[in-house]
N, C-alpha and C positions, 0 to 999 in steps of 0.2 A: 467355414459356414457360420459359426457362432460369432466370430469377429465381424463378419459382414452384416449379420443381422443386428448386432449390438450398435456398431458405429453408424450403419445405414439408417436405422430407425431414429437414432439420436440426431443425426444431421438433418433428416427429414423434418423432425419435430421442431428443430431450431429454425429452419427456413420457413416453417409454418407459423413462426413467432410464438410458439409455446414457451412459457417461462423456462429458464435453464433447469431449475430444480425439478420441475415437472417432466421435462424432456429426459433428464437423467433417470428419474424414477420409472417412467413408462418404458423407456428403452430396456432398462434392467428387468422390469416385470415381463416384458415380451420374451426375453431370453430365458428367464427362470421358468416361465410357464412352458416354453417350447422344450426345454431340457428336462424339467422335473415335474411338469404337470401342476396340479393344484397344490402339491406340497411345496412348490417353489414360493408361493405367497407366504407360507409360514416362515421360510428362510428369509424372505424379504423383511418381515417385521423384526426378526431376531437380529439381523445385521444392522438395521437402522437404529435399533435401540442400543446395541452394544457400541456402535460407532460414536454416539454422543455421551455415553456413560463412562467417560474417561476423566480422571482427575486433572490431567493437563489442560483439557478443554475448558475447565472451570475458569481459567484465566480470561477467556474471551468475554463472557458477559461482564466481568468486573472491569476489564480494561475499557470496554464500551461505555459502561456506566461512569467510569472516571473521566473519560473524554467528554461525555455529555455534561457532566457536572462542571468541568472546567470551562466549557463553552458558555453555559448559562450564567455562571457567576462572573463573567467578564474577564477571564484570564487572557483571552486572545487580544482584547482591546489594550490591556496593560503591556502585553508583549510588543504590540505594534508601536505603542507610544515610546517604549524604551528603545526599540530599534531605530525609531525616527530621531531620537536625540543623539544616537551614535553616528548615523550616516545620512540622515534625511536632508542635510544641508548641501550634499554633494549633487552634482549633475548626474542624473540617472540613479540617485540615491534611493528612489522609491522602488526601483527594480531590486536593489540589494535588500531593502527592507522586506519586500515580499518573500524573497528566498530565505532570509534569516528567520522570519516569523514562521514560515512553513516548516523549517527545520525544528524550531523551538516547539511548535505545536505538534509536530510529528512525534516528538519524544514524549508527548502526553497522550495523544489519542490512539496511535497505532493504526489509523484508518485514513485512506485517501479522501473519499468523499466528505468525511467529517472535518478534515483539515480545510478543504475548499469551502465548506459551509461556514466554518468558524472565522476564517480570515477574509473570505471574498466580499462579504457585505461591507467591509470597511476599506479594503485595499483596492478593489476594482474601481469604485467611484474616485478614490484618491489618485489612481493612475490616470483616469480619464481627465480629471481636473488638472493634472500636470501635463496634459497635451498628448497623451497616448491614445491611440484608437481603442475603442471598446473591445474589438476582437483581439488586439494585442494584450490588453489588460486581462481579459477573460482567459486567453490562451496561456499567459504566464501563470495565473493563479491555478488554473486547471492542472498544468504540468507540475508546478511546485507542490500542489497538494498531494501528488502521487508519491512524494518523498515519505509520506505518512506510513507507507507499508514497507519502507526500506530502513529508516532510522528506528532503532529499538526504543521502546518495546513495540513489536510489530505483530499484529494478529496473523499476518501472512506467514511469518517465521514459525509461529506456534502451530499452524496448520501443517506446514511443511514437515516439522519435526514429528508430528503425529503420524502423517502418512508415510514418511520415509522410515519411521521407527519400526514399521512392520518388516523391513528388510535389513536394516543396519542400526547399530546404536548411535544416536546422535542427540546432543543436548540442545535445549533451547538457549542455554547460556552461551554456547559457542556460536550459534547462529546470530544471536543478538549482537555480540561483540564483532562478529564478522561483517555485519551490516553498517557499522559506524563509518569507516573510511569511504566505502562505495556511496553511501548516502550523502556524505559531504561532497564527494566528487560530482554527483548528479546536481547538487545545488550549485556548485561552481560552474558546471556546464550550462545550466539554465541562466545564470547571471550573465555569462559571456554571450549567450544567444540573445538575451534581452537587450544588452548593450549594442549588439550588432543590429538588431531590429530598430533600435532608436536611431542609430547612425544612418541606416538605410532610409528610414522614413524622413529624416532631416534632408538628406540628399535629394529625395524625391519631392520634397516640398509639402509633404502631408503631415509633417510633425514640426511645429514651431517651437524651437527650444527656448524662445523668449517667454513662452507661456508657462514652461516648466517652473514650478515653485523654486524660488531661491531663498529658502528659509535660512535665516541666520544660524550660524553654528551655535549649538546649545552650550550654555555655560556649564561649568562643573556642578553647580548646585542643581540645575535642571536635570542633568544626567543622573545625579545621585537620587533625586526625588523620584524620577521615573524608574530607576533601578529598585528602589525600596518598594514601590507599588507593584513591580513585576516580579519581585523576589519569590512570592509564594508559587508562581508558575514556574520560575526557573529552578526551584528546588525540587520539583516533582521528578524529573529524570535523574537528578542526583540521588534522591531517596530510593527510587526504584532500582536503578542500575547499581548504585553504591551498595544497597542492601543485598542484591543478588550476588554480585561479585565479591562482596565482603563475607559471604557465607551466612548472612543473618536470616535470609528467607529465600524460598523458591520463587520462580516467576509467578506461579499461581498465588502464592501468599503476597507477593509484591503487588499484584493487581488489587487484592483486597485492601492492602495498606494504602494504595493510591486512592481508593474510594473513600476510606475513612479520613484521609488527609484532606481530600477535596471537600468533604462534608464539613469538616472543622473550619477550613479556610472560608467556605461559603457562609458559614454561620457568622463569622466576623466581618466579612465584606458586605454581605447582603442580610443585614439583621432584619430589615423591614421587608415583609412579604416573602422571606426565604422559605418558610414552611409551605406556603401555597405553591411556590415554584417547584418544590420537591415532587409534587404530583406529576407535573409535566416532565420532569427529568426522568422519573422512573418509567412512565409510559413510553417515552421516546427510546430509552435504552432497552426496554423490554421488546419493543417492535424491532429494533435493529438486531438484537440478539436472536429473536425468533427467525428472522430472515437468514442469518448466518447458519443457525443450527439446522434449519430445514434443508439448506443446500448441503451441509455436511452429511446429514443422514442419507439424503438421496444419492449424493456423489459417492459415498462409501460403498453402496451396493454396486454401483458401476465399477469401482476400483476392485471390489471383491471378485467380480466376474472376470475382469481383465487379468487378474492374477491367477485365480484357480483354473481358468480355462486355458492357461498357458499362452494367452494372447500376447502378454508382455514379453515373454522370452522369445516367442516367434518373431515379433517385430524387431527385438534387439538383435537377434541373430541375422535377420535379413539386412538390417542397416550395416552391421559390421561386416557382412558378406559383400557389400557393395564397395566399401573402401575401408582401409585401416589407417587412413590419414587423420590424425587427431584434429588438426586445424580445420579440415573440411567438415568433419563430423560435428564439431562444436559450432561451426557456422550454420550448418543445416539445422541443428537443434535450436539455435537462436531464431532462425527464420520461421521455423514451425511455431515456436512459442510466441513470437511477435504477431503472427497471423492469428493464432488462437486467442491471444489476449485482446485482439480487436473485436472479438465476437462473443467471448464468454468471460465470466467473472473469474477472479484469481482463485477463489476457493475451489470452484469446480475444476479449474485447470490443474490445480495441484493433485486432486484425486484422479483425474483422467491421465495426466502425463507422468507424474512421478513414478508410478509402478512400471511404466514403459521405458522411461528415459534413465532412471537411476541405475539399472543394471548396465546400461551402455556406459554411463559415466564411471562406474566402478571398474569396468573392464579397461577403460582408458586411464585408470589411476587418477581420476579427478577427485579432489577432496569433496566429500558430500556437502561441507559448509560452503565451498566455492560454488558448487552447483546450486545450492539453495539460494545463494545471494544473486547469482546472475539470472536464475529463473525468476526470482522475485522482481528484479529490475525489469525483465521482459514484461511481466504482468503489470508492473507499475506503469510502464509505457502504454500498455493496453488501456489503462484507465483514462488516458486522454487521447486515444487514437480512434478516429471514426471507424465504423458507424455506431458502435455500442458503448464507447468509453463513458462510464458513469460520470466522471469528473466534468466532462464536456457539458453535460446537461445541467449539472449543478451550477457551473460557471455561466452558462448561457442564461439561465433564469436570473442570475444576479447582475449580469452585465447588460441585460436587455438586448443582447445580440442574438440572432438566430443561429441554429446549429451549423449552418454552412459557413457563416462568418467566423465562428469560433474554430471550426475545423481548419480553416485557412490560417487562422492566427496561431495555431499550435505547431505548424509545420517546422519552423526553426527550432522549436524546443524539442520536437521529436528527433530531429537530426542530432542535436547536442546530446540528448539522452542515449541515442544509439551509439554514438562515439564512446561515451563513458561505458556503456554496456560491453562493447568490444574490448576496451581496456581491462575491465574487470574479468572478462572471460579468459583473455589470453595472458593476463598477469595475475595469477592466483594469489600472489603475496599481498595484493591490495586487500584481499579478504582475510587471509590467514595471519597477517602480521600481528594484529592486536591480540587475537585469541592465543596465538603461539607465544607471544611475548608475556602474556599473563598466565600461560600454562592452563588455559581453559580447554578442556577436552569435550 
């Protein structure tokens, strides 16, 4: 009865287009009031406060701030220029540039929509100029931006570690390192899909490859100059990940160092007007942080009810009672997460599904880091899957294409990403190889 009331009211509110955070909070309030009366509202505030008052979560506002700083001081433009000097002269090189820059910026921002916003304004017009349709350009940038929550440092992995930490010990360090190879594989998959779309459109006569820029191969000096300009941005993931795995600081401390580093770089790159720019930077990062923390606090109450009311264990036992075939269960879990990711944001999904699905994964002897990675890939795909994928709307506004056109444009990239998802799901060593090699627990 509690489960029906909780999930029923949540789904009803979502279909009524109530914001996800409010839907989670109201559904939780209904259950708490039904089971505990007015005292349930006191429990609500206590849970919401304690859910965000965690040292680990301090990394989120600092990583968000670091990403906003890097965007405003022109790091993304320098990364694009550098990638262009490496592969921009090749046929289809702009596709590879888009994927490479998305991976670079993902290692800075940790956010999917932020990555799309940072690179889309430059790369979408560049792809259109090179003969690509605007829906293809927007679709590639929207899907490539999703790598932002897979490549470390990732806000999604931080949230997963916090939620899963209530049941098992798991470190952000292990999750970060586990996401490296899968994140790169997603990038390779998107590049292959982009080249397939290019070839298909040429055959259909809707892409004229003679229009595609045939920029001359950059000289060694041009590449060196572009590298020097991009070096401050390229050093950020080295400093963050090198510091974490070198034992110099924790992920939370790494986020603070990333902010300080960004401020120093910005001071030298944007000497004129930099102080005035800081006002916009702090306002933007504060707004982004507020959105994340409101969702975290509301979703944590929902997760609390799922756990304390034994809803999670009941669902777990039911699923395992249907079949004990690991392959089928993992496939069902992926299908559930793909559908959920198309309708709700990643943070809410972690709080809703981790308490339910993690016990099942543990019973199947699935490494929690592997589960964290393939769940994150699922939700990354949700960022560019209609109807609610946030990356779609960001890319649509930048490409001047409507949401229907963008939704058609992402289909090949969804297919490529799902193939990588299945590989990561059924070949756990893709996630565990690096952390085990480096003995990161």
